[in-house]
N, CA, C and O atoms as a GROMACS GRO file, in nm:
protein
  532
    1MET      N    1  -0.488   0.359  -1.437
    1MET     CA    2  -0.421   0.238  -1.483
    1MET      C    3  -0.407   0.147  -1.364
    1MET      O    4  -0.336   0.178  -1.269
    2GLY      N    5  -0.472   0.037  -1.369
    2GLY     CA    6  -0.459  -0.057  -1.260
    2GLY      C    7  -0.577  -0.151  -1.254
    2GLY      O    8  -0.677  -0.134  -1.322
    3PHE      N    9  -0.560  -0.250  -1.168
    3PHE     CA   10  -0.669  -0.344  -1.146
    3PHE      C   11  -0.769  -0.281  -1.050
    3PHE      O   12  -0.746  -0.171  -1.000
    4ASN      N   13  -0.880  -0.350  -1.024
    4ASN     CA   14  -0.988  -0.296  -0.942
    4ASN      C   15  -0.935  -0.236  -0.813
    4ASN      O   16  -0.860  -0.300  -0.739
    5HIS      N   17  -0.976  -0.113  -0.787
    5HIS     CA   18  -0.934  -0.041  -0.668
    5HIS      C   19  -1.036   0.070  -0.645
    5HIS      O   20  -1.082   0.131  -0.741
    6PRO      N   21  -1.073   0.097  -0.519
    6PRO     CA   22  -1.171   0.203  -0.492
    6PRO      C   23  -1.131   0.339  -0.552
    6PRO      O   24  -1.217   0.416  -0.593
    7ALA      N   25  -1.002   0.367  -0.557
    7ALA     CA   26  -0.956   0.496  -0.612
    7ALA      C   27  -0.994   0.512  -0.758
    7ALA      O   28  -1.020   0.624  -0.803
    8LEU      N   29  -0.999   0.403  -0.833
    8LEU     CA   30  -1.037   0.413  -0.974
    8LEU      C   31  -1.184   0.452  -0.988
    8LEU      O   32  -1.218   0.533  -1.075
    9LEU      N   33  -1.268   0.398  -0.905
    9LEU     CA   34  -1.410   0.433  -0.908
    9LEU      C   35  -1.430   0.579  -0.865
    9LEU      O   36  -1.505   0.653  -0.928
   10GLU      N   37  -1.361   0.618  -0.759
   10GLU     CA   38  -1.369   0.757  -0.713
   10GLU      C   39  -1.323   0.852  -0.823
   10GLU      O   40  -1.385   0.956  -0.847
   11THR      N   41  -1.214   0.817  -0.888
   11THR     CA   42  -1.158   0.902  -0.994
   11THR      C   43  -1.254   0.911  -1.112
   11THR      O   44  -1.271   1.018  -1.170
   12PHE      N   45  -1.315   0.800  -1.148
   12PHE     CA   46  -1.411   0.797  -1.259
   12PHE      C   47  -1.524   0.896  -1.234
   12PHE      O   48  -1.556   0.977  -1.322
   13PHE      N   49  -1.585   0.891  -1.116
   13PHE     CA   50  -1.697   0.981  -1.086
   13PHE      C   51  -1.650   1.125  -1.066
   13PHE      O   52  -1.721   1.218  -1.103
   14ALA      N   53  -1.533   1.144  -1.008
   14ALA     CA   54  -1.480   1.279  -0.990
   14ALA      C   55  -1.456   1.346  -1.125
   14ALA      O   56  -1.487   1.463  -1.143
   15ALA      N   57  -1.402   1.271  -1.220
   15ALA     CA   58  -1.376   1.327  -1.354
   15ALA      C   59  -1.507   1.377  -1.415
   15ALA      O   60  -1.512   1.486  -1.470
   16GLY      N   61  -1.611   1.297  -1.405
   16GLY     CA   62  -1.740   1.337  -1.461
   16GLY      C   63  -1.797   1.461  -1.395
   16GLY      O   64  -1.862   1.541  -1.462
   17SER      N   65  -1.774   1.477  -1.265
   17SER     CA   66  -1.832   1.591  -1.195
   17SER      C   67  -1.760   1.722  -1.224
   17SER      O   68  -1.814   1.829  -1.196
   18ILE      N   69  -1.640   1.716  -1.280
   18ILE     CA   70  -1.569   1.840  -1.315
   18ILE      C   71  -1.563   1.862  -1.467
   18ILE      O   72  -1.492   1.951  -1.515
   19GLY      N   73  -1.636   1.781  -1.540
   19GLY     CA   74  -1.641   1.797  -1.685
   19GLY      C   75  -1.525   1.736  -1.760
   19GLY      O   76  -1.504   1.765  -1.877
   20ALA      N   77  -1.449   1.650  -1.693
   20ALA     CA   78  -1.337   1.581  -1.758
   20ALA      C   79  -1.382   1.442  -1.803
   20ALA      O   80  -1.483   1.390  -1.755
   21ALA      N   81  -1.308   1.384  -1.894
   21ALA     CA   82  -1.339   1.248  -1.940
   21ALA      C   83  -1.242   1.150  -1.874
   21ALA      O   84  -1.123   1.178  -1.862
   22ALA      N   85  -1.293   1.037  -1.832
   22ALA     CA   86  -1.209   0.930  -1.777
   22ALA      C   87  -1.163   0.842  -1.893
   22ALA      O   88  -1.236   0.820  -1.990
   23VAL      N   89  -1.041   0.793  -1.882
   23VAL     CA   90  -0.986   0.700  -1.981
   23VAL      C   91  -0.938   0.578  -1.904
   23VAL      O   92  -0.842   0.587  -1.827
   24LEU      N   93  -1.004   0.466  -1.924
   24LEU     CA   94  -0.965   0.344  -1.854
   24LEU      C   95  -0.859   0.273  -1.938
   24LEU      O   96  -0.880   0.243  -2.055
   25VAL      N   97  -0.744   0.245  -1.875
   25VAL     CA   98  -0.632   0.183  -1.946
   25VAL      C   99  -0.613   0.041  -1.893
   25VAL      O  100  -0.600   0.021  -1.772
   26ASN      N  101  -0.612  -0.054  -1.982
   26ASN     CA  102  -0.594  -0.194  -1.945
   26ASN      C  103  -0.459  -0.211  -1.876
   26ASN      O  104  -0.356  -0.179  -1.935
   27PRO      N  105  -0.457  -0.260  -1.752
   27PRO     CA  106  -0.330  -0.273  -1.679
   27PRO      C  107  -0.238  -0.381  -1.735
   27PRO      O  108  -0.124  -0.392  -1.691
   28ARG      N  109  -0.285  -0.458  -1.829
   28ARG     CA  110  -0.201  -0.563  -1.889
   28ARG      C  111  -0.122  -0.514  -2.011
   28ARG      O  112  -0.044  -0.589  -2.069
   29LEU      N  113  -0.144  -0.390  -2.050
   29LEU     CA  114  -0.075  -0.337  -2.168
   29LEU      C  115   0.072  -0.310  -2.140
   29LEU      O  116   0.112  -0.282  -2.027
   30ARG      N  117   0.151  -0.319  -2.245
   30ARG     CA  118   0.294  -0.287  -2.235
   30ARG      C  119   0.312  -0.135  -2.234
   30ARG      O  120   0.221  -0.060  -2.270
   31GLN      N  121   0.429  -0.092  -2.192
   31GLN     CA  122   0.457   0.050  -2.176
   31GLN      C  123   0.434   0.128  -2.305
   31GLN      O  124   0.377   0.237  -2.301
   32ALA      N  125   0.477   0.076  -2.419
   32ALA     CA  126   0.459   0.148  -2.546
   32ALA      C  127   0.311   0.168  -2.579
   32ALA      O  128   0.273   0.271  -2.633
   33GLU      N  129   0.228   0.069  -2.547
   33GLU     CA  130   0.085   0.080  -2.572
   33GLU      C  131   0.020   0.184  -2.480
   33GLU      O  132  -0.064   0.262  -2.523
   34VAL      N  133   0.062   0.183  -2.354
   34VAL     CA  134   0.011   0.280  -2.258
   34VAL      C  135   0.054   0.421  -2.300
   34VAL      O  136  -0.026   0.515  -2.295
   35GLU      N  137   0.178   0.435  -2.342
   35GLU     CA  138   0.228   0.566  -2.387
   35GLU      C  139   0.144   0.618  -2.504
   35GLU      O  140   0.107   0.735  -2.507
   36TYR      N  141   0.114   0.531  -2.599
   36TYR     CA  142   0.033   0.573  -2.713
   36TYR      C  143  -0.105   0.621  -2.668
   36TYR      O  144  -0.149   0.728  -2.708
   37ILE      N  145  -0.171   0.544  -2.584
   37ILE     CA  146  -0.307   0.578  -2.540
   37ILE      C  147  -0.308   0.708  -2.461
   37ILE      O  148  -0.390   0.796  -2.488
   38LEU      N  149  -0.217   0.722  -2.365
   38LEU     CA  150  -0.216   0.844  -2.283
   38LEU      C  151  -0.179   0.966  -2.366
   38LEU      O  152  -0.231   1.076  -2.341
   39GLY      N  153  -0.092   0.949  -2.463
   39GLY     CA  154  -0.057   1.060  -2.552
   39GLY      C  155  -0.171   1.094  -2.646
   39GLY      O  156  -0.200   1.212  -2.669
   40ASP      N  157  -0.236   0.993  -2.700
   40ASP     CA  158  -0.345   1.013  -2.795
   40ASP      C  159  -0.463   1.086  -2.733
   40ASP      O  160  -0.523   1.172  -2.797
   41CYS      N  161  -0.497   1.052  -2.610
   41CYS     CA  162  -0.614   1.113  -2.547
   41CYS      C  163  -0.580   1.246  -2.480
   41CYS      O  164  -0.671   1.319  -2.437
   42GLY      N  165  -0.452   1.279  -2.470
   42GLY     CA  166  -0.412   1.405  -2.407
   42GLY      C  167  -0.427   1.404  -2.257
   42GLY      O  168  -0.466   1.504  -2.197
   43ALA      N  169  -0.397   1.291  -2.195
   43ALA     CA  170  -0.411   1.277  -2.049
   43ALA      C  171  -0.333   1.385  -1.976
   43ALA      O  172  -0.219   1.416  -2.012
   44THR      N  173  -0.394   1.442  -1.872
   44THR     CA  174  -0.326   1.541  -1.789
   44THR      C  175  -0.302   1.490  -1.648
   44THR      O  176  -0.215   1.540  -1.577
   45THR      N  177  -0.379   1.390  -1.606
   45THR     CA  178  -0.362   1.327  -1.475
   45THR      C  179  -0.368   1.177  -1.496
   45THR      O  180  -0.457   1.126  -1.564
   46VAL      N  181  -0.274   1.105  -1.435
   46VAL     CA  182  -0.271   0.959  -1.445
   46VAL      C  183  -0.273   0.901  -1.305
   46VAL      O  184  -0.184   0.930  -1.224
   47VAL      N  185  -0.373   0.820  -1.277
   47VAL     CA  186  -0.383   0.750  -1.149
   47VAL      C  187  -0.349   0.604  -1.178
   47VAL      O  188  -0.408   0.542  -1.267
   48PHE      N  189  -0.253   0.550  -1.104
   48PHE     CA  190  -0.204   0.415  -1.134
   48PHE      C  191  -0.186   0.332  -1.007
   48PHE      O  192  -0.166   0.386  -0.898
   49GLY      N  193  -0.194   0.200  -1.024
   49GLY     CA  194  -0.176   0.107  -0.914
   49GLY      C  195  -0.035   0.052  -0.910
   49GLY      O  196   0.046   0.081  -0.998
   50GLN      N  197  -0.007  -0.027  -0.807
   50GLN     CA  198   0.129  -0.080  -0.789
   50GLN      C  199   0.173  -0.165  -0.907
   50GLN      O  200   0.292  -0.172  -0.937
   51ASP      N  201   0.078  -0.229  -0.973
   51ASP     CA  202   0.110  -0.311  -1.090
   51ASP      C  203   0.156  -0.227  -1.209
   51ASP      O  204   0.211  -0.281  -1.305
   52GLN      N  205   0.134  -0.096  -1.203
   52GLN     CA  206   0.172  -0.007  -1.313
   52GLN      C  207   0.284   0.090  -1.276
   52GLN      O  208   0.313   0.182  -1.352
   53ARG      N  209   0.347   0.070  -1.161
   53ARG     CA  210   0.455   0.160  -1.120
   53ARG      C  211   0.567   0.168  -1.222
   53ARG      O  212   0.617   0.276  -1.253
   54GLU      N  213   0.606   0.053  -1.274
   54GLU     CA  214   0.716   0.049  -1.371
   54GLU      C  215   0.678   0.126  -1.498
   54GLU      O  216   0.758   0.204  -1.549
   55ASN      N  217   0.558   0.103  -1.548
   55ASN     CA  218   0.512   0.178  -1.666
   55ASN      C  219   0.509   0.327  -1.637
   55ASN      O  220   0.557   0.407  -1.718
   56ALA      N  221   0.453   0.365  -1.523
   56ALA     CA  222   0.442   0.507  -1.489
   56ALA      C  223   0.580   0.571  -1.479
   56ALA      O  224   0.602   0.681  -1.529
   57ALA      N  225   0.673   0.503  -1.414
   57ALA     CA  226   0.809   0.557  -1.400
   57ALA      C  227   0.875   0.575  -1.537
   57ALA      O  228   0.944   0.674  -1.560
   58GLY      N  229   0.853   0.480  -1.626
   58GLY     CA  230   0.911   0.489  -1.759
   58GLY      C  231   0.846   0.594  -1.847
   58GLY      O  232   0.908   0.642  -1.942
   59LEU      N  233   0.723   0.630  -1.817
   59LEU     CA  234   0.649   0.724  -1.901
   59LEU      C  235   0.653   0.868  -1.851
   59LEU      O  236   0.620   0.960  -1.926
   60GLU      N  237   0.691   0.886  -1.727
   60GLU     CA  238   0.686   1.020  -1.668
   60GLU      C  239   0.762   1.123  -1.751
   60GLU      O  240   0.712   1.233  -1.773
   61ALA      N  241   0.881   1.089  -1.796
   61ALA     CA  242   0.961   1.183  -1.876
   61ALA      C  243   0.910   1.196  -2.019
   61ALA      O  244   0.929   1.299  -2.082
   62GLU      N  245   0.845   1.092  -2.070
   62GLU     CA  246   0.799   1.091  -2.209
   62GLU      C  247   0.670   1.171  -2.229
   62GLU      O  248   0.654   1.238  -2.331
   63LEU      N  249   0.581   1.164  -2.134
   63LEU     CA  250   0.449   1.227  -2.149
   63LEU      C  251   0.447   1.361  -2.076
   63LEU      O  252   0.399   1.372  -1.963
   64THR      N  253   0.500   1.462  -2.142
   64THR     CA  254   0.515   1.593  -2.079
   64THR      C  255   0.382   1.665  -2.056
   64THR      O  256   0.377   1.761  -1.980
   65GLY      N  257   0.276   1.620  -2.122
   65GLY     CA  258   0.145   1.681  -2.102
   65GLY      C  259   0.077   1.637  -1.973
   65GLY      O  260  -0.020   1.698  -1.929
   66VAL      N  261   0.128   1.530  -1.912
   66VAL     CA  262   0.071   1.482  -1.786
   66VAL      C  263   0.124   1.570  -1.673
   66VAL      O  264   0.245   1.574  -1.648
   67ARG      N  265   0.033   1.639  -1.605
   67ARG     CA  266   0.073   1.729  -1.496
   67ARG      C  267   0.078   1.659  -1.362
   67ARG      O  268   0.154   1.699  -1.273
   68SER      N  269  -0.002   1.553  -1.346
   68SER     CA  270  -0.008   1.484  -1.216
   68SER      C  271  -0.001   1.334  -1.234
   68SER      O  272  -0.080   1.275  -1.308
   69TRP      N  273   0.095   1.272  -1.166
   69TRP     CA  274   0.106   1.126  -1.158
   69TRP      C  275   0.066   1.090  -1.016
   69TRP      O  276   0.126   1.141  -0.921
   70VAL      N  277  -0.033   1.003  -1.000
   70VAL     CA  278  -0.088   0.973  -0.868
   70VAL      C  279  -0.088   0.822  -0.847
   70VAL      O  280  -0.151   0.748  -0.923
   71SER      N  281  -0.018   0.778  -0.743
   71SER     CA  282  -0.008   0.635  -0.712
   71SER      C  283  -0.115   0.596  -0.611
   71SER      O  284  -0.120   0.651  -0.501
   72MET      N  285  -0.199   0.500  -0.648
   72MET     CA  286  -0.306   0.456  -0.558
   72MET      C  287  -0.250   0.392  -0.431
   72MET      O  288  -0.311   0.403  -0.324
   73ASP      N  289  -0.136   0.327  -0.442
   73ASP     CA  290  -0.081   0.251  -0.329
   73ASP      C  291   0.049   0.308  -0.276
   73ASP      O  292   0.114   0.244  -0.193
   74GLY      N  293   0.090   0.424  -0.321
   74GLY     CA  294   0.219   0.480  -0.283
   74GLY      C  295   0.329   0.416  -0.366
   74GLY      O  296   0.312   0.307  -0.418
   75GLY      N  297   0.440   0.483  -0.377
   75GLY     CA  298   0.550   0.432  -0.457
   75GLY      C  299   0.536   0.474  -0.602
   75GLY      O  300   0.426   0.503  -0.649
   76GLY      N  301   0.646   0.477  -0.671
   76GLY     CA  302   0.645   0.519  -0.810
   76GLY      C  303   0.651   0.670  -0.819
   76GLY      O  304   0.667   0.739  -0.718
   77PRO      N  305   0.637   0.723  -0.941
   77PRO     CA  306   0.644   0.868  -0.957
   77PRO      C  307   0.520   0.936  -0.902
   77PRO      O  308   0.415   0.873  -0.885
   78GLY      N  309   0.532   1.063  -0.876
   78GLY     CA  310   0.417   1.143  -0.835
   78GLY      C  311   0.381   1.128  -0.689
   78GLY      O  312   0.462   1.087  -0.606
   79GLU      N  313   0.256   1.163  -0.660
   79GLU     CA  314   0.206   1.165  -0.523
   79GLU      C  315   0.124   1.042  -0.490
   79GLU      O  316   0.066   0.978  -0.577
   80GLU      N  317   0.120   1.011  -0.363
   80GLU     CA  318   0.033   0.904  -0.314
   80GLU      C  319  -0.111   0.956  -0.318
   80GLU      O  320  -0.136   1.073  -0.289
   81TYR      N  321  -0.205   0.870  -0.353
   81TYR     CA  322  -0.344   0.907  -0.379
   81TYR      C  323  -0.408   0.987  -0.265
   81TYR      O  324  -0.462   1.095  -0.289
   82GLU      N  325  -0.403   0.937  -0.143
   82GLU     CA  326  -0.467   1.006  -0.030
   82GLU      C  327  -0.403   1.143  -0.006
   82GLU      O  328  -0.473   1.238   0.028
   83ARG      N  329  -0.273   1.152  -0.021
   83ARG     CA  330  -0.204   1.280  -0.005
   83ARG      C  331  -0.246   1.377  -0.117
   83ARG      O  332  -0.265   1.496  -0.093
   84PHE      N  333  -0.260   1.324  -0.237
   84PHE     CA  334  -0.305   1.405  -0.351
   84PHE      C  335  -0.444   1.463  -0.323
   84PHE      O  336  -0.469   1.581  -0.348
   85LEU      N  337  -0.534   1.380  -0.271
   85LEU     CA  338  -0.669   1.427  -0.238
   85LEU      C  339  -0.665   1.533  -0.129
   85LEU      O  340  -0.734   1.634  -0.138
   86ALA      N  341  -0.585   1.510  -0.027
   86ALA     CA  342  -0.577   1.602   0.086
   86ALA      C  343  -0.519   1.738   0.045
   86ALA      O  344  -0.549   1.839   0.109
   87SER      N  345  -0.438   1.741  -0.059
   87SER     CA  346  -0.376   1.866  -0.102
   87SER      C  347  -0.472   1.954  -0.183
   87SER      O  348  -0.441   2.070  -0.211
   88GLY      N  349  -0.586   1.900  -0.221
   88GLY     CA  350  -0.682   1.975  -0.302
   88GLY      C  351  -0.768   2.066  -0.217
   88GLY      O  352  -0.765   2.061  -0.094
   89SER      N  353  -0.843   2.148  -0.283
   89SER     CA  354  -0.935   2.240  -0.217
   89SER      C  355  -1.056   2.162  -0.165
   89SER      O  356  -1.098   2.063  -0.225
   90GLU      N  357  -1.110   2.208  -0.054
   90GLU     CA  358  -1.231   2.146  -0.001
   90GLU      C  359  -1.356   2.202  -0.068
   90GLU      O  360  -1.466   2.151  -0.048
   91GLU      N  361  -1.337   2.306  -0.148
   91GLU     CA  362  -1.450   2.366  -0.219
   91GLU      C  363  -1.499   2.270  -0.327
   91GLU      O  364  -1.420   2.218  -0.405
   92LEU      N  365  -1.628   2.249  -0.330
   92LEU     CA  366  -1.688   2.159  -0.428
   92LEU      C  367  -1.685   2.224  -0.566
   92LEU      O  368  -1.734   2.336  -0.584
   93VAL      N  369  -1.629   2.154  -0.662
   93VAL     CA  370  -1.630   2.200  -0.800
   93VAL      C  371  -1.738   2.120  -0.871
   93VAL      O  372  -1.727   1.998  -0.886
   94ASP      N  373  -1.841   2.188  -0.913
   94ASP     CA  374  -1.951   2.120  -0.980
   94ASP      C  375  -1.968   2.185  -1.116
   94ASP      O  376  -2.047   2.279  -1.133
   95GLU      N  377  -1.895   2.134  -1.212
   95GLU     CA  378  -1.897   2.188  -1.348
   95GLU      C  379  -2.025   2.143  -1.418
   95GLU      O  380  -2.060   2.025  -1.413
   96PRO      N  381  -2.096   2.236  -1.482
   96PRO     CA  382  -2.217   2.195  -1.555
   96PRO      C  383  -2.180   2.096  -1.666
   96PRO      O  384  -2.092   2.121  -1.748
   97VAL      N  385  -2.249   1.984  -1.668
   97VAL     CA  386  -2.223   1.880  -1.767
   97VAL      C  387  -2.354   1.846  -1.836
   97VAL      O  388  -2.456   1.825  -1.770
   98GLU      N  389  -2.350   1.842  -1.967
   98GLU     CA  390  -2.468   1.806  -2.046
   98GLU      C  391  -2.467   1.657  -2.076
   98GLU      O  392  -2.362   1.593  -2.073
   99GLN      N  393  -2.583   1.601  -2.104
   99GLN     CA  394  -2.594   1.458  -2.131
   99GLN      C  395  -2.509   1.413  -2.250
   99GLN      O  396  -2.462   1.299  -2.254
  100ASP      N  397  -2.489   1.501  -2.347
  100ASP     CA  398  -2.411   1.463  -2.465
  100ASP      C  399  -2.264   1.500  -2.456
  100ASP      O  400  -2.191   1.486  -2.555
  101ASP      N  401  -2.218   1.546  -2.340
  101ASP     CA  402  -2.076   1.574  -2.319
  101ASP      C  403  -1.999   1.443  -2.302
  101ASP      O  404  -2.054   1.342  -2.257
  102LEU      N  405  -1.874   1.447  -2.339
  102LEU     CA  406  -1.786   1.330  -2.328
  102LEU      C  407  -1.767   1.290  -2.182
  102LEU      O  408  -1.736   1.375  -2.098
  103ALA      N  409  -1.783   1.162  -2.151
  103ALA     CA  410  -1.765   1.111  -2.015
  103ALA      C  411  -1.652   1.011  -2.006
  103ALA      O  412  -1.580   1.006  -1.905
  104LEU      N  413  -1.634   0.931  -2.110
  104LEU     CA  414  -1.542   0.817  -2.102
  104LEU      C  415  -1.483   0.788  -2.239
  104LEU      O  416  -1.552   0.796  -2.341
  105ILE      N  417  -1.356   0.754  -2.241
  105ILE     CA  418  -1.291   0.706  -2.363
  105ILE      C  419  -1.237   0.568  -2.333
  105ILE      O  420  -1.156   0.549  -2.242
  106MET      N  421  -1.283   0.471  -2.411
  106MET     CA  422  -1.234   0.334  -2.397
  106MET      C  423  -1.161   0.299  -2.526
  106MET      O  424  -1.214   0.318  -2.636
  107TYR      N  425  -1.041   0.248  -2.513
  107TYR     CA  426  -0.961   0.216  -2.631
  107TYR      C  427  -0.982   0.072  -2.676
  107TYR      O  428  -0.991  -0.020  -2.595
  108THR      N  429  -0.989   0.056  -2.809
  108THR     CA  430  -1.004  -0.077  -2.868
  108THR      C  431  -0.873  -0.153  -2.851
  108THR      O  432  -0.772  -0.096  -2.809
  109SER      N  433  -0.874  -0.279  -2.884
  109SER     CA  434  -0.753  -0.361  -2.870
  109SER      C  435  -0.653  -0.334  -2.981
  109SER      O  436  -0.538  -0.377  -2.971
  110GLY      N  437  -0.692  -0.265  -3.085
  110GLY     CA  438  -0.599  -0.233  -3.192
  110GLY      C  439  -0.561  -0.352  -3.277
  110GLY      O  440  -0.446  -0.362  -3.321
  111THR      N  441  -0.654  -0.442  -3.302
  111THR     CA  442  -0.621  -0.564  -3.377
  111THR      C  443  -0.583  -0.536  -3.521
  111THR      O  444  -0.511  -0.615  -3.582
  112THR      N  445  -0.630  -0.425  -3.578
  112THR     CA  446  -0.596  -0.393  -3.717
  112THR      C  447  -0.501  -0.274  -3.727
  112THR      O  448  -0.485  -0.217  -3.834
  113GLY      N  449  -0.439  -0.237  -3.619
  113GLY     CA  450  -0.349  -0.122  -3.616
  113GLY      C  451  -0.344  -0.068  -3.474
  113GLY      O  452  -0.355  -0.142  -3.377
  114ARG      N  453  -0.327   0.061  -3.464
  114ARG     CA  454  -0.323   0.125  -3.332
  114ARG      C  455  -0.461   0.122  -3.267
  114ARG      O  456  -0.563   0.122  -3.337
  115PRO      N  457  -0.464   0.118  -3.133
  115PRO     CA  458  -0.593   0.125  -3.064
  115PRO      C  459  -0.664   0.257  -3.096
  115PRO      O  460  -0.598   0.359  -3.117
  116GLU      N  461  -0.794   0.254  -3.101
  116GLU     CA  462  -0.872   0.374  -3.126
  116GLU      C  463  -0.961   0.402  -3.006
  116GLU      O  464  -1.014   0.310  -2.944
  117GLY      N  465  -0.975   0.529  -2.973
  117GLY     CA  466  -1.058   0.569  -2.860
  117GLY      C  467  -1.204   0.571  -2.897
  117GLY      O  468  -1.246   0.648  -2.984
  118ALA      N  469  -1.283   0.488  -2.832
  118ALA     CA  470  -1.428   0.488  -2.849
  118ALA      C  471  -1.486   0.578  -2.741
  118ALA      O  472  -1.464   0.555  -2.622
  119THR      N  473  -1.560   0.680  -2.781
  119THR     CA  474  -1.609   0.779  -2.685
  119THR      C  475  -1.751   0.747  -2.640
  119THR      O  476  -1.835   0.702  -2.718
  120LEU      N  477  -1.774   0.771  -2.513
  120LEU     CA  478  -1.907   0.753  -2.454
  120LEU      C  479  -1.948   0.883  -2.386
  120LEU      O  480  -1.866   0.949  -2.322
  121THR      N  481  -2.073   0.919  -2.400
  121THR     CA  482  -2.125   1.040  -2.338
  121THR      C  483  -2.180   1.010  -2.199
  121THR      O  484  -2.189   0.894  -2.158
  122HIS      N  485  -2.216   1.115  -2.128
  122HIS     CA  486  -2.280   1.097  -1.998
  122HIS      C  487  -2.414   1.025  -2.014
  122HIS      O  488  -2.452   0.943  -1.930
  123ARG      N  489  -2.485   1.054  -2.122
  123ARG     CA  490  -2.612   0.987  -2.147
  123ARG      C  491  -2.590   0.836  -2.161
  123ARG      O  492  -2.664   0.756  -2.103
  124THR      N  493  -2.488   0.798  -2.237
  124THR     CA  494  -2.460   0.656  -2.259
  124THR      C  495  -2.424   0.586  -2.129
  124THR      O  496  -2.475   0.478  -2.100
  125THR      N  497  -2.335   0.647  -2.050
  125THR     CA  498  -2.292   0.582  -1.926
  125THR      C  499  -2.407   0.573  -1.826
  125THR      O  500  -2.420   0.472  -1.756
  126SER      N  501  -2.493   0.679  -1.818
  126SER     CA  502  -2.605   0.668  -1.725
  126SER      C  503  -2.710   0.570  -1.772
  126SER      O  504  -2.770   0.500  -1.690
  127SER      N  505  -2.733   0.563  -1.903
  127SER     CA  506  -2.829   0.465  -1.956
  127SER      C  507  -2.782   0.323  -1.928
  127SER      O  508  -2.861   0.236  -1.893
  128THR      N  509  -2.653   0.300  -1.945
  128THR     CA  510  -2.598   0.168  -1.918
  128THR      C  511  -2.616   0.132  -1.770
  128THR      O  512  -2.654   0.020  -1.738
  129SER      N  513  -2.590   0.228  -1.682
  129SER     CA  514  -2.604   0.204  -1.538
  129SER      C  515  -2.747   0.173  -1.500
  129SER      O  516  -2.772   0.081  -1.421
  130THR      N  517  -2.841   0.248  -1.554
  130THR     CA  518  -2.980   0.228  -1.515
  130THR      C  519  -3.043   0.105  -1.579
  130THR      O  520  -3.143   0.053  -1.528
  131SER      N  521  -2.987   0.057  -1.689
  131SER     CA  522  -3.045  -0.060  -1.754
  131SER      C  523  -2.978  -0.191  -1.715
  131SER      O  524  -3.016  -0.298  -1.762
  132THR      N  525  -2.878  -0.182  -1.629
  132THR     CA  526  -2.809  -0.303  -1.583
  132THR      C  527  -2.875  -0.352  -1.454
  132THR      O  528  -2.882  -0.278  -1.356
  133PRO      N  529  -2.924  -0.477  -1.455
  133PRO     CA  530  -2.993  -0.527  -1.335
  133PRO      C  531  -2.898  -0.544  -1.217
  133PRO      O  532  -2.941  -0.585  -1.109
   0.00000   0.00000   0.00000
């Protein structure tokens, strides 16, 4: 959750390499909308920027399925991003991932009701990358 930041790109690729799906959350959403999306997708780790500290702090107690809250810029609930990375194992985790495995969930704007998660596979994300000039 946040505006453009290198940590978001790192997190996106890291999620794919361990067989997890990334969920990009619009940083302009209100807390109730963010709560719905994170609850709906079953988020277990949330990486957020300074613009989302207030949302993260308000959601920490509500979203009990989230095991890790990680602040890209420090402050707010959870751990600071670089400290979070340093606390992990140096052993490379390379989970086998198939082209049709889930890679990304992007939520619709919810114009006719609640936002819905549109799923993209690894095949879709790589095809998009290779076909973009």
